N, C-alpha and C positions, 0 to 999 in steps of 0.2 A: 585654256580654261583652268582655273585654280581648283584643286581638289580640297574637300573638307566640308564642314557644316556651314550652310548659308544661313546666317543669323539675322541679317538685316542691319542690326545696330550692335555697337559694342555692349550695351547694357543687356540686350537679349542673349548675346553670346555668353556673357558671364552667368546669366540665369541658367541657361542650358548646361553649361559646364558644371555649375554648382549642383544641378540636379543629377547629372551623370555621376559625379563624385559621391553624392550621398547614396545613390543606388548601389554603386560599387562597394561603398563602405558597409552598407547594410548586408550585402551578400557575404562579405568577408566575415562580419560579425556572426551571421547565422551559421556559416560553415564552422567557425571557431566554437560556437555554442554547442553544435552537434558533436564535434570532436571532444569537447570537454565533458559532455554528457549531461543528460537531464537528471534532476534529483527528485527522488521520491523518499519522503521521510515521515516517520510516525511510529505509532504503537497502539495497543489496545488497553482496555481496563483502566480507565482514566480518572474521572472526577467523582468523588464521594462528598456529598454536602456535609457529612459529619466531620470530615477532616480533609481539607483541600491542600494540605502542605505538599503532598506528592505531586498532584496535578499542577500546582503553582510552579514547582521546581522544574518539571518537564516542559511546561509552557515557556519558561525562560530559554531553555535550550532550543525549543522549536522556533522562537522568535528570532534567534540569530542564525538560523539555518535556512537558507533559501530553498525553494523548490515546492513541489506539490505535496500536500499533507495527506497521508493515509491515516484515517482514524478507524481502527480495526475492531470496532464493536465494544459493547459495555462502556459506553462513553459517559453515562449519567446515572450514577447509583442513587438509591437502590432500584428504582422502578421505571426509569426513563420517562418520568412525568414532566409536566411543564415546569414545576418548581425545581426538579432535579437538573433540567437543562439550563436553568439560570446559573447553576454552579459550574457546569461545563462552559457556559458562555463567558464566565469570569476568567477562565483559564485558557483552554485551547480555543475557545470561541473567538479569541482575538485574531486567529488565523483562519476564520471561517471562509473568507473569500477565496482561499486557495486550497480548501479541503475537499476531498472526495471520500466520503465515509462508507463503511460497511456496517450493517446492523449486528448487534449481539443479542444474547438471550435476555439481558436486563432491559433492553429497549422494548421487548415484547411483553414485559410485565404490564405495560400499558397496552390495552387492546389494539392490535394491528400496528404497534409501534407508532401510534398516531403522532406523538409529539416529536419523535425523531424525524419523521417525514415532514412535519410542519416546520421544524427548525431548519433543516437543510434544503428543503424545497427540491428543485430540479436537480441539484447536485447529487442527490441520493438515488436517482433513478425513479422509475414509476412506483408509486406508493403501494400498489398491489403486488409488487415483485421485490424490489430492493436489490436487484442485480442488474448490471449494466457494464459497459466497457468504454474505453477511451484510448486515445493515442498520447504517448508522452515521448517526445523525441522520435527515435526510430523504433521504439518499443510499443507493443500492444499490451494494454493493461486491462485485466478482467476483474471485476468486483462481484463477488457472489454472496448469496444469503444463506448462511449455514443453519438458520432456524428452519429446518426442512419442513417440519409440520405446518409452519405458517404459510408456506408457498406451494402446498400440494406435493411435498416430498422432494427428495434429491436423487431418487433411484433412476435406473434406466427407464426411459420413456416418460419421465416426469417433465413438466413444462420447462423447468430450469435446466435440466440435463439436455433436453433437445435444443433449447436456446443456446447453451454453451457449445454444443457441437456445431451449430450453424454459425455462431459468432467466430469460432476458430477457423472454420472452413472459408469464411469470407474475409478473413484477415491473415493470410498466409505469410506472415512476416518472419524474419529470422529469430526474433527474440520476443518472448511472451512471459509476463508475470501476472500472477493472480493473488488476490488477498481476500480473506474472509475470516470470520471470528474463530470458529472452532477448528482446531488442528486435527488432521488425521493421525499424526504422530506427536506424542508428547510424553516426556518422562516426569511431568508434573504430578505431585502427589494428590492433588485435589480432583482433577478431571482425567488426565491421561488421554489415551487415544479416543477419537470419536469416529466410529466406523460409519456413521450416517453420511459422512461426506466422501466416503471412498468412491462411490460412482462418479462424483465430480472429478476426483483425482484421476480415475481411470480415463476420463475424457481428456483431461489436461495432459496426461502422459502420452496418450495416443496422438494428441495434437501437437506434441513437441514442445510443451511449455517448459520453461527453464527454472522459474523460481515461484515459490508459494510462501506467503507471509500470513501468519495467524496470531491469535492471542489466547484468551480464555484462561489458561493457566497463568498465574501471576509471577512470571519468571522470564528469563531469556534463555533460549536454547537454539543452537544451530546444528542442523543435520547435514551430512554429506549427501550428494546426489543418490537417489534411490527410486525404486519402482513403487507402485501403490501396494505391493506385497512386502515392502520393507527389505528388498534385496538391493544391495549396493549396485549401482549402475553408473559408472563414470562417463559412459558414452551418451546415454539418453535420459538419465535419471533427473528427477526434480530435486532441487535443493530447497528444503523447508526451514524457515525461521519461525520460532515462537517468540513474539515480542509483547507479552502481557505486562509491560513495564511502565505504563503510562502514568501511574501514581496512586492507584487504589491501595494496594498493600503487597506484601510478599508472602509466598507460600513455598514450603520445602519440596524438594524432589524425592521421588522414589528411586528404585534402581534404574540406572541409565539404560535407555533403549538401544537396540542395534542402530548403528550409523550416527548416533549422537556424538557430535564432535566437541561442543563447548556448551557449558551450562553455568548459569549464575542466578541466584535467588535472593540477593540482598541489595540490588542496585536498581534504582529507577533510571530511566533514560529513553532514548529514541533510537530506532534503527534508521540509518541513512544509507540509501542505495543510490549509487551513481550509475546511470544506465547509458551506456555508449553503444555504438553500432557493433554488434557481434560479441559484446562482453559487458560485465558489470563489476562493480566493487561495492563491498559492504563495510559499514563501520557502525558499531554500537557506541553511541555518544552518551556518556553518563551525565547525570545532573551535577551541578557544581559541588565539588567535594568528593564525588565518586571516583574510585580508582579502577574499577573494572572496565576493560575495553576489549573489543574484539574487532578484527578487520581482516579483509582478504579480498581476493578477486576470483572471478569465474568467467567462463566463456559460454556462449550460447551454442545450442546443438547445431 
């Protein structure tokens, strides 16, 4: 008896062989894509209808950068209104289909961030919450709502804090990243540290999160891994990026905070994160003509 696939006809054999080859090819491509890493790219503090030049410039960078877009709050100035979102739509809105947003304080200048949730729909999570999570490659991504008063607080026992605990417990992966608008740590001269989000940081730290990205201050800043109490912690600390560089404007720094490693307050651009199993790489990509850059690598806990 001959061994092998019984096809019946030569044509059927060719069809089966072709299907097997395509399946094997797809598996190889999927494995290669995972090893190359999933890309998360974006910034906050983006489109101001009175001057769209910054948002237009960062949108060009975004358009040529593949991956999932994180729009990290204060997307449509000044009030997150329907009219303001038409200006966002002209710029970063071109990448809407691949965007997973987080709300900022300016979105809530319109009651309940109504137009933000209408514009993004299901991609923004439940309209009454504005926080959600998703998977990107081998990483777990958490999007939080730092407008704490709008969602019943961010403190211990609040709905969002309890949801975050449960979400991390049910996704015990090796690598976790969170993004939300207001940073716990910032050397920015306008806003600086926002302690209202510390309880969320406490949960993220306890849950082994690796990276947090925020905006709010209109600058770029990278911190070394640290605890929620701002103590350097190379073993379990969270690395925070402030990327309020989406195009609104620039603001100066005050005295640099502890663990602040890199700062820039004169360049629009996007933060590109390449997320691989067990590790990540970051790159600040400036707009055309910009000379400031920042890049590096880190490992998951």
